[in-house]
PAMINU-297149 format. One record per residue (C-alpha): residue number from 1; x, y, z; residue in one letter. Coordinates in Angstrom, 2 decimals, decimal comma, always signed. Layout:
REM PAMINU-297149
rec nr = NUM	u = X	v = Y	w = Z	rest = A
...
END
This chain:
REM PAMINU-297149
rec nr = 1	u = -0,09	v = -0,06	w = -0,13	rest = M
rec nr = 2	u = +1,24	v = +3,55	w = -1,19	rest = P
rec nr = 3	u = +2,29	v = +5,97	w = +1,70	rest = A
rec nr = 4	u = +0,08	v = +8,76	w = +2,25	rest = R
rec nr = 5	u = +2,04	v = +12,58	w = +2,22	rest = S
rec nr = 6	u = +2,40	v = +14,01	w = +5,72	rest = S
rec nr = 7	u = +1,78	v = +17,32	w = +4,60	rest = A
rec nr = 8	u = -1,76	v = +18,61	w = +5,60	rest = P
rec nr = 9	u = -3,95	v = +19,17	w = +2,55	rest = S
rec nr = 10	u = -4,23	v = +22,93	w = +2,67	rest = W
rec nr = 11	u = -0,09	v = +22,83	w = +1,93	rest = A
rec nr = 12	u = -0,71	v = +20,64	w = -0,88	rest = R
rec nr = 13	u = -3,42	v = +22,93	w = -2,57	rest = R
rec nr = 14	u = -1,35	v = +25,77	w = -1,84	rest = R
rec nr = 15	u = +1,77	v = +23,92	w = -3,71	rest = R
rec nr = 16	u = -0,70	v = +23,00	w = -6,69	rest = T
rec nr = 17	u = -1,78	v = +26,42	w = -7,16	rest = C
rec nr = 18	u = +1,50	v = +28,14	w = -7,20	rest = S
rec nr = 19	u = +2,60	v = +25,59	w = -9,46	rest = S
rec nr = 20	u = -0,54	v = +26,26	w = -12,04	rest = T
rec nr = 21	u = +0,31	v = +29,85	w = -11,42	rest = T
rec nr = 22	u = +4,04	v = +29,82	w = -12,50	rest = S
rec nr = 23	u = +3,41	v = +27,83	w = -15,61	rest = T
rec nr = 24	u = +0,38	v = +30,14	w = -16,76	rest = S
rec nr = 25	u = +3,14	v = +33,45	w = -16,12	rest = A
rec nr = 26	u = +5,84	v = +31,41	w = -18,49	rest = R
rec nr = 27	u = +5,63	v = +33,22	w = -21,71	rest = P
rec nr = 28	u = +4,60	v = +31,15	w = -24,71	rest = R
rec nr = 29	u = +6,89	v = +30,81	w = -27,73	rest = T
rec nr = 30	u = +5,25	v = +30,70	w = -30,85	rest = S
rec nr = 31	u = +5,81	v = +28,19	w = -33,73	rest = A
rec nr = 32	u = +8,06	v = +29,96	w = -36,41	rest = P
rec nr = 33	u = +6,67	v = +31,07	w = -39,77	rest = G
rec nr = 34	u = +7,43	v = +31,13	w = -43,35	rest = P
rec nr = 35	u = +10,28	v = +33,90	w = -43,98	rest = V
rec nr = 36	u = +9,05	v = +36,61	w = -46,37	rest = A
rec nr = 37	u = +10,50	v = +37,11	w = -49,52	rest = E
rec nr = 38	u = +12,31	v = +40,08	w = -50,32	rest = P
rec nr = 39	u = +10,48	v = +42,67	w = -51,72	rest = R
rec nr = 40	u = +12,14	v = +43,90	w = -55,40	rest = P
rec nr = 41	u = +14,26	v = +46,81	w = -54,71	rest = D
rec nr = 42	u = +12,65	v = +48,85	w = -57,94	rest = G
rec nr = 43	u = +14,28	v = +50,75	w = -60,17	rest = P
rec nr = 44	u = +18,18	v = +50,16	w = -60,64	rest = D
rec nr = 45	u = +19,65	v = +53,73	w = -59,29	rest = P
rec nr = 46	u = +22,64	v = +53,15	w = -61,81	rest = Q
rec nr = 47	u = +20,48	v = +52,96	w = -64,95	rest = R
rec nr = 48	u = +19,82	v = +56,56	w = -65,45	rest = A
rec nr = 49	u = +23,87	v = +57,23	w = -65,30	rest = G
rec nr = 50	u = +24,64	v = +54,36	w = -67,73	rest = I
rec nr = 51	u = +21,79	v = +55,85	w = -70,30	rest = V
rec nr = 52	u = +23,56	v = +59,55	w = -69,97	rest = R
rec nr = 53	u = +26,52	v = +58,07	w = -70,68	rest = D
rec nr = 54	u = +25,64	v = +55,96	w = -73,25	rest = S
rec nr = 55	u = +23,68	v = +59,07	w = -75,11	rest = L
rec nr = 56	u = +26,72	v = +61,26	w = -74,76	rest = G
rec nr = 57	u = +28,79	v = +58,35	w = -76,65	rest = V
rec nr = 58	u = +26,05	v = +57,74	w = -79,13	rest = G
rec nr = 59	u = +26,10	v = +61,44	w = -79,88	rest = I
rec nr = 60	u = +29,77	v = +62,44	w = -80,06	rest = A
rec nr = 61	u = +30,36	v = +59,40	w = -82,22	rest = T
rec nr = 62	u = +27,22	v = +59,78	w = -84,56	rest = G
rec nr = 63	u = +27,73	v = +63,04	w = -85,68	rest = L
rec nr = 64	u = +31,57	v = +62,23	w = -86,98	rest = Y
rec nr = 65	u = +29,26	v = +60,35	w = -89,55	rest = G
rec nr = 66	u = +29,12	v = +63,78	w = -90,95	rest = V
rec nr = 67	u = +32,58	v = +63,62	w = -91,71	rest = S
rec nr = 68	u = +32,21	v = +59,86	w = -93,33	rest = F
rec nr = 69	u = +29,66	v = +60,81	w = -95,50	rest = G
rec nr = 70	u = +31,60	v = +63,91	w = -96,83	rest = A
rec nr = 71	u = +34,76	v = +61,49	w = -97,23	rest = V
rec nr = 72	u = +33,07	v = +58,85	w = -98,95	rest = A
rec nr = 73	u = +31,32	v = +61,19	w = -101,69	rest = V
rec nr = 74	u = +34,58	v = +62,71	w = -102,25	rest = G
rec nr = 75	u = +36,23	v = +59,29	w = -102,59	rest = S
rec nr = 76	u = +33,92	v = +58,60	w = -105,75	rest = G
rec nr = 77	u = +31,09	v = +56,82	w = -104,21	rest = L
rec nr = 78	u = +27,31	v = +58,13	w = -104,81	rest = S
rec nr = 79	u = +25,28	v = +59,08	w = -102,00	rest = V
rec nr = 80	u = +23,57	v = +55,92	w = -101,84	rest = A
rec nr = 81	u = +26,56	v = +53,76	w = -102,06	rest = Q
rec nr = 82	u = +27,59	v = +55,79	w = -98,99	rest = T
rec nr = 83	u = +24,83	v = +55,34	w = -97,02	rest = C
rec nr = 84	u = +23,98	v = +51,80	w = -97,96	rest = V
rec nr = 85	u = +27,97	v = +51,43	w = -96,53	rest = L
rec nr = 86	u = +27,10	v = +52,84	w = -93,20	rest = S
rec nr = 87	u = +23,87	v = +51,18	w = -93,22	rest = L
rec nr = 88	u = +25,31	v = +47,50	w = -93,60	rest = L
rec nr = 89	u = +28,85	v = +47,55	w = -92,61	rest = M
rec nr = 90	u = +28,58	v = +50,34	w = -89,62	rest = F
rec nr = 91	u = +31,61	v = +50,10	w = -88,17	rest = T
rec nr = 92	u = +33,42	v = +53,38	w = -88,57	rest = G
rec nr = 93	u = +37,14	v = +52,38	w = -88,83	rest = G
rec nr = 94	u = +36,51	v = +50,19	w = -91,16	rest = S
rec nr = 95	u = +34,30	v = +52,17	w = -93,26	rest = Q
rec nr = 96	u = +36,91	v = +55,26	w = -93,33	rest = F
rec nr = 97	u = +39,86	v = +52,64	w = -93,89	rest = A
rec nr = 98	u = +37,36	v = +51,09	w = -97,09	rest = F
rec nr = 99	u = +37,26	v = +54,85	w = -98,48	rest = V
rec nr = 100	u = +40,92	v = +55,69	w = -97,59	rest = G
rec nr = 101	u = +41,63	v = +53,21	w = -99,97	rest = V
rec nr = 102	u = +39,77	v = +54,19	w = -102,71	rest = L
rec nr = 103	u = +40,69	v = +57,62	w = -102,22	rest = A
rec nr = 104	u = +44,18	v = +56,94	w = -102,87	rest = G
rec nr = 105	u = +43,59	v = +54,96	w = -105,64	rest = G
rec nr = 106	u = +43,47	v = +51,42	w = -104,55	rest = G
rec nr = 107	u = +40,79	v = +49,03	w = -105,91	rest = T
rec nr = 108	u = +37,42	v = +48,42	w = -104,27	rest = P
rec nr = 109	u = +38,72	v = +44,61	w = -103,39	rest = V
rec nr = 110	u = +41,82	v = +46,03	w = -101,43	rest = S
rec nr = 111	u = +39,69	v = +48,56	w = -99,76	rest = G
rec nr = 112	u = +37,26	v = +45,50	w = -98,93	rest = A
rec nr = 113	u = +39,96	v = +43,41	w = -97,69	rest = A
rec nr = 114	u = +41,60	v = +46,35	w = -95,40	rest = T
rec nr = 115	u = +38,01	v = +47,10	w = -93,96	rest = A
rec nr = 116	u = +37,68	v = +43,12	w = -93,05	rest = L
rec nr = 117	u = +41,35	v = +43,20	w = -91,36	rest = L
rec nr = 118	u = +40,47	v = +46,32	w = -89,09	rest = L
rec nr = 119	u = +36,86	v = +44,46	w = -88,31	rest = G
rec nr = 120	u = +38,63	v = +41,41	w = -87,20	rest = T
rec nr = 121	u = +38,28	v = +43,03	w = -83,59	rest = R
rec nr = 122	u = +34,59	v = +42,83	w = -83,42	rest = N
rec nr = 123	u = +34,97	v = +39,35	w = -83,31	rest = T
rec nr = 124	u = +37,21	v = +39,66	w = -79,97	rest = L
rec nr = 125	u = +34,60	v = +41,64	w = -78,84	rest = Y
rec nr = 126	u = +31,74	v = +39,10	w = -79,46	rest = G
rec nr = 127	u = +33,71	v = +36,61	w = -77,84	rest = L
rec nr = 128	u = +33,85	v = +38,98	w = -74,51	rest = R
rec nr = 129	u = +30,26	v = +39,93	w = -74,67	rest = L
rec nr = 130	u = +28,28	v = +36,82	w = -75,51	rest = A
rec nr = 131	u = +27,95	v = +35,59	w = -72,18	rest = P
rec nr = 132	u = +27,89	v = +38,91	w = -70,52	rest = L
rec nr = 133	u = +24,92	v = +39,52	w = -72,67	rest = L
rec nr = 134	u = +23,47	v = +36,53	w = -72,44	rest = A
rec nr = 135	u = +21,07	v = +36,37	w = -75,75	rest = W
rec nr = 136	u = +20,44	v = +33,77	w = -77,93	rest = T
rec nr = 137	u = +18,83	v = +32,80	w = -81,27	rest = G
rec nr = 138	u = +17,47	v = +36,45	w = -83,03	rest = V
rec nr = 139	u = +18,15	v = +38,96	w = -80,55	rest = R
rec nr = 140	u = +21,84	v = +37,36	w = -80,75	rest = R
rec nr = 141	u = +21,81	v = +37,87	w = -84,72	rest = L
rec nr = 142	u = +20,48	v = +41,25	w = -84,01	rest = G
rec nr = 143	u = +23,24	v = +42,40	w = -81,53	rest = A
rec nr = 144	u = +25,81	v = +41,68	w = -83,72	rest = A
rec nr = 145	u = +25,15	v = +44,78	w = -85,60	rest = Q
rec nr = 146	u = +25,38	v = +46,94	w = -82,69	rest = L
rec nr = 147	u = +28,66	v = +45,38	w = -81,90	rest = L
rec nr = 148	u = +30,93	v = +48,25	w = -82,13	rest = I
rec nr = 149	u = +33,90	v = +49,79	w = -80,10	rest = D
rec nr = 150	u = +31,74	v = +52,03	w = -78,73	rest = E
rec nr = 151	u = +28,82	v = +50,00	w = -78,05	rest = S
rec nr = 152	u = +31,40	v = +47,25	w = -76,37	rest = S
rec nr = 153	u = +33,26	v = +49,97	w = -74,13	rest = A
rec nr = 154	u = +29,53	v = +50,90	w = -72,59	rest = M
rec nr = 155	u = +29,02	v = +47,26	w = -71,28	rest = S
rec nr = 156	u = +31,73	v = +44,87	w = -70,80	rest = V
rec nr = 157	u = +32,79	v = +46,65	w = -67,46	rest = T
rec nr = 158	u = +28,97	v = +46,61	w = -66,36	rest = R
rec nr = 159	u = +28,45	v = +44,22	w = -63,35	rest = D
rec nr = 160	u = +24,98	v = +42,59	w = -64,29	rest = T
rec nr = 161	u = +23,85	v = +41,49	w = -67,14	rest = T
rec nr = 162	u = +21,03	v = +44,01	w = -67,34	rest = A
rec nr = 163	u = +23,48	v = +46,79	w = -66,67	rest = R
rec nr = 164	u = +25,50	v = +45,23	w = -69,54	rest = A
rec nr = 165	u = +22,19	v = +45,28	w = -72,11	rest = R
rec nr = 166	u = +21,35	v = +48,55	w = -71,27	rest = T
rec nr = 167	u = +24,63	v = +50,22	w = -71,74	rest = G
rec nr = 168	u = +24,96	v = +47,83	w = -74,83	rest = F
rec nr = 169	u = +21,50	v = +48,78	w = -76,63	rest = L
rec nr = 170	u = +21,42	v = +52,54	w = -75,45	rest = V
rec nr = 171	u = +24,70	v = +53,00	w = -77,22	rest = T
rec nr = 172	u = +24,34	v = +51,12	w = -80,50	rest = G
rec nr = 173	u = +21,22	v = +52,19	w = -81,26	rest = W
rec nr = 174	u = +21,88	v = +55,91	w = -80,08	rest = S
rec nr = 175	u = +25,50	v = +55,46	w = -82,47	rest = V
rec nr = 176	u = +23,57	v = +53,41	w = -85,75	rest = F
rec nr = 177	u = +20,64	v = +56,11	w = -85,95	rest = V
rec nr = 178	u = +22,62	v = +59,26	w = -85,51	rest = L
rec nr = 179	u = +25,60	v = +57,74	w = -87,80	rest = W
rec nr = 180	u = +23,54	v = +56,90	w = -90,43	rest = N
rec nr = 181	u = +21,63	v = +60,27	w = -90,55	rest = L
rec nr = 182	u = +24,56	v = +62,23	w = -90,32	rest = F
rec nr = 183	u = +26,12	v = +60,16	w = -92,84	rest = T
rec nr = 184	u = +23,45	v = +61,23	w = -95,10	rest = L
rec nr = 185	u = +23,89	v = +64,71	w = -94,19	rest = V
rec nr = 186	u = +27,26	v = +64,46	w = -95,00	rest = G
rec nr = 187	u = +27,30	v = +62,98	w = -98,17	rest = A
rec nr = 188	u = +24,48	v = +65,38	w = -99,39	rest = L
rec nr = 189	u = +26,67	v = +68,53	w = -98,23	rest = A
rec nr = 190	u = +29,46	v = +66,77	w = -100,18	rest = G
rec nr = 191	u = +32,68	v = +69,25	w = -101,12	rest = Q
rec nr = 192	u = +30,51	v = +72,20	w = -99,83	rest = A
rec nr = 193	u = +31,02	v = +70,84	w = -96,15	rest = L
rec nr = 194	u = +34,47	v = +71,43	w = -97,01	rest = G
rec nr = 195	u = +37,00	v = +69,60	w = -94,50	rest = D
rec nr = 196	u = +35,28	v = +68,09	w = -91,48	rest = P
rec nr = 197	u = +37,79	v = +68,38	w = -89,33	rest = R
rec nr = 198	u = +37,83	v = +72,16	w = -89,67	rest = T
rec nr = 199	u = +34,99	v = +72,08	w = -87,40	rest = Y
rec nr = 200	u = +36,53	v = +69,48	w = -84,79	rest = G
rec nr = 201	u = +34,40	v = +66,73	w = -85,47	rest = L
rec nr = 202	u = +37,38	v = +64,31	w = -85,93	rest = D
rec nr = 203	u = +38,39	v = +64,88	w = -82,12	rest = A
rec nr = 204	u = +35,04	v = +64,04	w = -80,71	rest = A
rec nr = 205	u = +35,20	v = +60,41	w = -80,92	rest = V
rec nr = 206	u = +38,87	v = +60,33	w = -79,60	rest = G
rec nr = 207	u = +37,32	v = +62,50	w = -76,80	rest = G
rec nr = 208	u = +34,70	v = +59,95	w = -75,89	rest = A
rec nr = 209	u = +37,03	v = +57,16	w = -75,78	rest = F
rec nr = 210	u = +39,25	v = +59,24	w = -73,73	rest = L
rec nr = 211	u = +36,54	v = +59,88	w = -71,26	rest = A
rec nr = 212	u = +35,78	v = +56,27	w = -71,06	rest = L
rec nr = 213	u = +39,16	v = +54,72	w = -70,63	rest = L
rec nr = 214	u = +40,37	v = +57,47	w = -67,93	rest = W
rec nr = 215	u = +38,64	v = +55,46	w = -65,15	rest = P
rec nr = 216	u = +40,42	v = +52,25	w = -66,26	rest = R
rec nr = 217	u = +43,67	v = +54,01	w = -65,63	rest = L
rec nr = 218	u = +43,66	v = +53,90	w = -62,38	rest = A
rec nr = 219	u = +45,70	v = +50,87	w = -61,69	rest = E
rec nr = 220	u = +49,02	v = +50,62	w = -62,34	rest = P
rec nr = 221	u = +49,05	v = +47,62	w = -64,45	rest = R
rec nr = 222	u = +46,48	v = +49,68	w = -66,97	rest = N
rec nr = 223	u = +48,53	v = +52,53	w = -67,01	rest = R
rec nr = 224	u = +51,61	v = +50,27	w = -68,07	rest = V
rec nr = 225	u = +49,43	v = +48,16	w = -70,71	rest = I
rec nr = 226	u = +47,92	v = +51,44	w = -72,30	rest = A
rec nr = 227	u = +51,52	v = +52,73	w = -72,38	rest = V
rec nr = 228	u = +52,48	v = +50,00	w = -74,31	rest = L
rec nr = 229	u = +49,79	v = +49,55	w = -76,72	rest = A
rec nr = 230	u = +50,28	v = +53,33	w = -77,62	rest = A
rec nr = 231	u = +53,69	v = +53,26	w = -78,13	rest = A
rec nr = 232	u = +53,26	v = +49,58	w = -80,52	rest = V
rec nr = 233	u = +50,67	v = +51,31	w = -82,50	rest = A
rec nr = 234	u = +52,86	v = +54,35	w = -82,73	rest = L
rec nr = 235	u = +55,88	v = +52,42	w = -83,88	rest = G
rec nr = 236	u = +54,01	v = +50,55	w = -86,84	rest = V
rec nr = 237	u = +51,84	v = +53,23	w = -88,09	rest = A
rec nr = 238	u = +54,13	v = +54,78	w = -90,47	rest = P
rec nr = 239	u = +54,87	v = +51,34	w = -92,51	rest = S
rec nr = 240	u = +51,62	v = +49,49	w = -92,09	rest = V
rec nr = 241	u = +48,24	v = +49,68	w = -93,68	rest = A
rec nr = 242	u = +45,26	v = +51,85	w = -91,86	rest = V
rec nr = 243	u = +43,72	v = +49,71	w = -89,24	rest = G
rec nr = 244	u = +46,72	v = +47,65	w = -88,33	rest = V
rec nr = 245	u = +47,93	v = +49,89	w = -85,94	rest = P
rec nr = 246	u = +44,93	v = +49,55	w = -83,69	rest = V
rec nr = 247	u = +45,15	v = +45,46	w = -84,21	rest = L
rec nr = 248	u = +48,82	v = +45,90	w = -82,63	rest = A
rec nr = 249	u = +47,39	v = +47,60	w = -79,95	rest = A
rec nr = 250	u = +45,17	v = +45,42	w = -79,04	rest = G
rec nr = 251	u = +47,29	v = +42,18	w = -79,45	rest = G
rec nr = 252	u = +49,30	v = +44,09	w = -77,03	rest = V
rec nr = 253	u = +46,68	v = +44,18	w = -74,29	rest = A
rec nr = 254	u = +45,39	v = +40,50	w = -75,18	rest = L
rec nr = 255	u = +48,97	v = +39,42	w = -74,46	rest = L
rec nr = 256	u = +49,05	v = +41,20	w = -71,26	rest = A
rec nr = 257	u = +45,86	v = +39,79	w = -70,30	rest = G
rec nr = 258	u = +47,20	v = +35,94	w = -71,02	rest = V
rec nr = 259	u = +50,19	v = +36,46	w = -69,43	rest = L
rec nr = 260	u = +48,84	v = +38,16	w = -66,27	rest = S
rec nr = 261	u = +46,17	v = +35,23	w = -65,48	rest = R
rec nr = 262	u = +47,02	v = +33,63	w = -62,76	rest = S
rec nr = 263	u = +46,70	v = +29,76	w = -62,99	rest = P
rec nr = 264	u = +43,89	v = +27,91	w = -61,76	rest = R
END
């Protein structure tokens, strides 16, 4: 038979009430609920700056189309041929190389070969930008038409795909529209315009590229590569065809990138 408690009944009732009170006074812990998904941050704060810079480069480059139109007509091309060249080839360096050969008495075949040689740099741009822009199919094919120096420079340094696409498209389309428009203006003006360099249009593109390049020269390594590339371009310029110095300078930068890559 179990032993009875020696404590009186009033004491047992007091302990029971005290235990019940202390239990009910404890804070209850609720079961953890689902964590809320973070809300989108809204518009990209850097988008406006990218669009502004891209439009600035597009305007500066597009205006130089006046020079190409005038030079092309002066080299013997008709207005229609000049406009078609800008519309289809759409790479300023190659276009100037082509009409430069014609103006110097060269054949269209040699002019096309020179333009093709200079345009090979766009292949390197495409290899770098294809994974960054991440377009496929028809979009990728259409983007190839806008693959020029300016659109590549305004997209290759972006840290997200969306920002790279913004820089690429705004720059590419603004240059495309303005370059073709002012090519027509320059071709129609022809000899009446005179030498476009008189108006300083030849410095606009160089100034735009310098503005793009300057922030990249903050690192000592980039400054050394820039100096070496410029030295090679200047050294070979007197003895090679138009456009080759650009390829030589790009080769210096490419070689520096390969040699400085850390082994995995």
